C-alpha positions as CSV (number, residue, x, y, z in Angstrom):
1,M,-69.2,12.8,109.6
2,T,-69.1,9.2,107.8
3,A,-67.3,6.6,110.6
4,V,-64.8,5.1,109.7
5,R,-63.1,1.4,110.0
6,K,-59.6,0.7,110.2
7,F,-58.0,-2.9,109.6
8,D,-55.4,-4.3,110.6
9,T,-53.1,-3.5,108.1
10,G,-53.5,-0.1,108.5
11,A,-56.3,0.9,105.7
12,T,-59.3,2.8,105.9
13,R,-62.7,2.2,104.5
14,D,-66.4,3.9,105.8
15,T,-68.5,1.9,107.0
16,D,-71.0,-0.7,105.0
17,S,-74.4,0.3,107.8
18,G,-76.7,1.5,105.6
19,K,-75.7,0.1,102.2
20,F,-77.4,-2.7,100.2
21,D,-75.5,-6.5,100.8
22,Y,-75.8,-7.5,97.1
23,E,-73.7,-10.6,98.2
24,G,-75.6,-11.8,101.0
25,F,-79.4,-11.3,98.8
26,M,-78.5,-13.3,96.7
27,S,-77.6,-16.7,96.6
28,P,-74.4,-18.4,94.5
29,L,-75.2,-21.6,93.6
30,V,-78.3,-20.0,92.3
31,V,-76.6,-17.5,90.1
32,K,-74.3,-20.5,88.6
33,R,-77.5,-22.6,87.8
34,F,-79.2,-20.1,86.5
35,G,-76.2,-19.3,84.7
36,E,-76.3,-22.5,83.3
37,Y,-79.9,-22.6,82.2
38,M,-79.3,-19.0,80.0
39,D,-76.3,-20.3,78.4
40,K,-77.9,-23.3,77.6
41,H,-80.7,-21.4,75.7
42,R,-78.4,-19.0,73.8
43,V,-78.2,-21.3,70.7
44,L,-81.0,-20.6,68.6
45,P,-82.2,-23.4,66.2
46,D,-80.2,-22.9,63.2
47,G,-77.3,-23.6,65.7
48,T,-76.2,-19.9,66.0
49,L,-75.6,-18.4,69.2
50,R,-77.5,-15.0,70.9
51,A,-76.4,-12.4,72.8
52,S,-76.6,-13.7,76.3
53,D,-78.0,-9.9,76.8
54,N,-80.6,-10.4,74.1
55,W,-83.9,-10.8,76.2
56,Q,-83.3,-7.0,77.3
57,K,-83.4,-5.7,74.0
58,G,-87.6,-6.3,74.8
59,I,-90.1,-8.8,74.9
60,P,-93.3,-7.6,75.3
61,L,-95.0,-8.5,78.6
62,D,-97.7,-10.5,77.6
63,V,-95.0,-12.7,76.7
64,Y,-92.5,-13.1,79.9
65,M,-96.6,-13.8,82.0
66,K,-97.4,-16.8,79.4
67,S,-94.5,-18.7,80.0
68,G,-93.9,-17.6,83.8
69,F,-97.4,-19.4,84.6
70,R,-96.3,-22.2,82.0
71,H,-93.2,-22.7,83.5
72,F,-94.9,-22.2,87.4
73,M,-97.6,-24.7,86.3
74,D,-94.2,-27.4,86.2
75,W,-93.0,-26.0,89.6
76,W,-96.8,-26.4,91.0
77,L,-97.4,-29.5,89.7
78,D,-93.9,-30.5,91.2
79,H,-94.1,-29.4,94.5
80,R,-98.2,-30.9,95.0
81,G,-95.8,-34.3,94.0
82,L,-98.0,-34.4,90.6
83,P,-96.4,-35.4,86.9
84,V,-94.3,-33.0,85.3
85,D,-92.8,-33.6,82.4
86,A,-90.2,-30.3,82.6
87,D,-86.7,-30.8,85.4
88,V,-87.9,-28.9,88.2
89,E,-85.2,-26.8,88.1
90,D,-85.3,-25.4,84.5
91,A,-88.5,-24.7,85.8
92,L,-87.5,-22.7,88.0
93,C,-84.6,-20.6,85.9
94,A,-87.0,-20.5,82.5
95,L,-89.7,-18.7,85.9
96,M,-86.5,-16.5,87.2
97,F,-86.3,-15.3,83.7
98,N,-89.8,-14.1,83.2
99,V,-89.9,-12.7,86.0
100,Q,-87.0,-10.9,86.1
101,G,-87.6,-9.3,82.5
102,Y,-91.2,-8.6,83.1
103,L,-89.6,-6.8,86.1
104,H,-86.9,-5.2,84.0
105,E,-89.5,-4.2,81.3
106,M,-91.1,-2.3,84.0
107,L,-88.4,-0.6,85.2
108,K,-87.2,1.1,81.9
109,A,-90.5,2.0,81.6
110,R,-90.6,3.9,84.6
111,A,-87.7,5.5,83.9
112,R,-89.0,6.8,80.3
113,A,-91.5,8.2,82.2
114,A,-88.7,10.0,84.9
115,V,-87.2,11.7,81.8
116,C,-90.2,12.2,79.7
117,M,-90.9,14.3,82.8
118,V,-88.1,15.5,83.7
119,D,-88.2,16.8,79.5
120,D,-91.4,18.2,80.0
121,D,-90.7,20.5,82.5
122,Q,-87.9,22.3,80.8
123,G,-89.4,22.8,78.1
124,G,-89.3,19.5,76.3
125,A,-86.7,18.1,74.5
126,G,-85.3,20.3,71.4
127,G,-87.6,23.3,72.3
128,T,-86.9,27.0,71.2
129,D,-86.8,29.2,73.8
């Protein structure tokens, strides 16, 4: 049986015990700054605006890796007190973008593989009986 919370108003709800605390895991300051960075980079060279989720269409892992490393170098140089050409906040946001994109592609591949395994266990999609 699940424990229930009762609020001063009389409303009830199950407890949040054992549930992820997404709000606590993230910093609103970071999410806001990342959103500003991403929105700024939606503008293409010809002035058109790409969709905010355009990156989710798929970018190769090696592109994320190479870009991520360049931005990591900016962060590292700044951390060591060495000259850097980039704004370090932008470099950190760009690094976050590349890490998120890389992880997104890995998770998509894992999900596709899981679906394929289910299809294989069931005799394949579209097979005849």
